[in-house]
N, C-alpha and C positions, 0 to 999 in steps of 0.2 A: 586359578584364579587372576593367573595372565589374564585371557575374555572380561573376567573381572572388574579387573581393573580397569581395565581400557576403556571398555562402557562408562565404570563410575570420572574417568576420567575426564573421554569424551562429556557428558553431562554436565559436568562440574564450568568445562569450558563454554558448552552451550545455556549456561544459568547465567555466568559472568560474562560473558558479549550481548546476554540479554539486556541485565543490568546495566553495562554500563550506557543502554544504549537513554537518550534524554528524550521524555515526553513532553509534550507542551497541549494543552484541549479553549482553546480561546472562545470555544460553543460554538464555534463553526465551523472548523476544522480541526485536529488533532493531524500531531505532526511528528515524527519520532523521527533523531536523530541519530547517527552508529556509527563505527568506522569500518574500515570493511576497499569492497572494492565492488563498484560499480553493476558488473558484473556478480558478481554474488549473488548480491542481495538482490539486482533484478533475476537471479536460476533461483532465488530460492523464494524469492513467491508467489512464482510461475507455481514451484515443488508443492506447496502450500496452500493455493487452492488447487489442482490436480487429488493434491488429499486430501483436502476436504470433499471429495467427491462436484468439484464441478466444473468446470471449460471457460478457459481462456476464448474471449470471443473474440475482439480485438486488441491491440496494441496501437495505442497513438503513442508515432515520433515524433513528439510535439519539439525536445533538441535542436533534431536532426531541422523543424521547419524554422524554430526562430533563425538558425544561424542563417539557413539557409534564403528566409526573406527580410536582414536585417538590413540589408542594399538598395534594396528597391522600395524601403519604409524608410529609410533614414535614421538607420540606428546601420550604430558597427560592435556586429559580433553579438552574440546571445545573455539574456542576463541569468539562463542556468550553464551548466556544460553536459555532462548526458540530462537525461529528462525523458522516460514515457508516461505513461498511459495504459495502466493495463484495464479493461473492461469484462467483466463478468454473471453468471446470474446465475440465481438458487432460482429453480421454478414453482421450491416447496415455499420455498421464504417470499417471495412474488406471489407467492399466491393468497399470503396469508395476510400480506400489504395491500396489495389492492384491496381483497375481499375489505380490510376494515374502516378501504378506504381508497376509492375509484385512483381520484390525483395523486399521490399515490406515486402510483405510474413515472412518475416519473425518473422515481431516484430509480431505477435501470437502464441500464446495468449497473450495476456496482464497480465501482472505478478507485485504484488503488495510483495515485501519482511516486513515481522511482525516479529520483533528480539527485546531480546534484550543482554542487555554489559553483562556479568559478572565485579563488581565493580562500575555500575551505578545500585543501585536496586533505582527502583518505577522510571527506565524512561521505554519511551518503542520506537520501532522507526519503522516506515514507511520507504520503500524508490521503489522507483522502476523510472530503464536505461529512460532515456529520447528519446522515437519514433525520437522526432528531430535535438537528434544531430548530425545526420550526409547533415542535412540542411531540411529549411521547408517543408511541402508544406499543404497549408489547411487541407489533410484529417490525414498528423501526430503528427500538431495544436491542430483538434476535438481532437485525442486519448489520446492526450499530457495534455489538460483539463481536457476530463474523469477521466481521470489520479490523476490528481494535484488533483477537487471533491471530490473522492471520499477517498483520502486521509484527507479529508478536513472532509472531514461526520465523518469520522473512531476517527479522534481527540476528 
């Protein structure tokens, strides 16, 4: 009985966390804002990608780059706190996408950004460019659904 109760509590907590997230979709990008620690949300994202049977191919440490190059470019500090862009791909979805329109190859690898903002302590953002922004096709819609699901699982 205790095991069932702890699973129920865990499921409730996960659902509450996902519901607490704020989602914005401006037609070109989707951004989700949630509470928590950057490292936890970033780790959740990687686990969601791996759990979908995919492999992280590259992690761009964009926040570090912006901080490091700011003085050389005449800026002070960075417009973001911690910031990484996680890249991955799906052979099946990419195959379907490229068969439908070879120019859509530009969509691969898929990318999800994870970042914090100075002055917004306790919030973590996840964002991705909408593959359907220039026109929806079944393959691009499938990729967008994957990106949304991975972000949702990361929250």
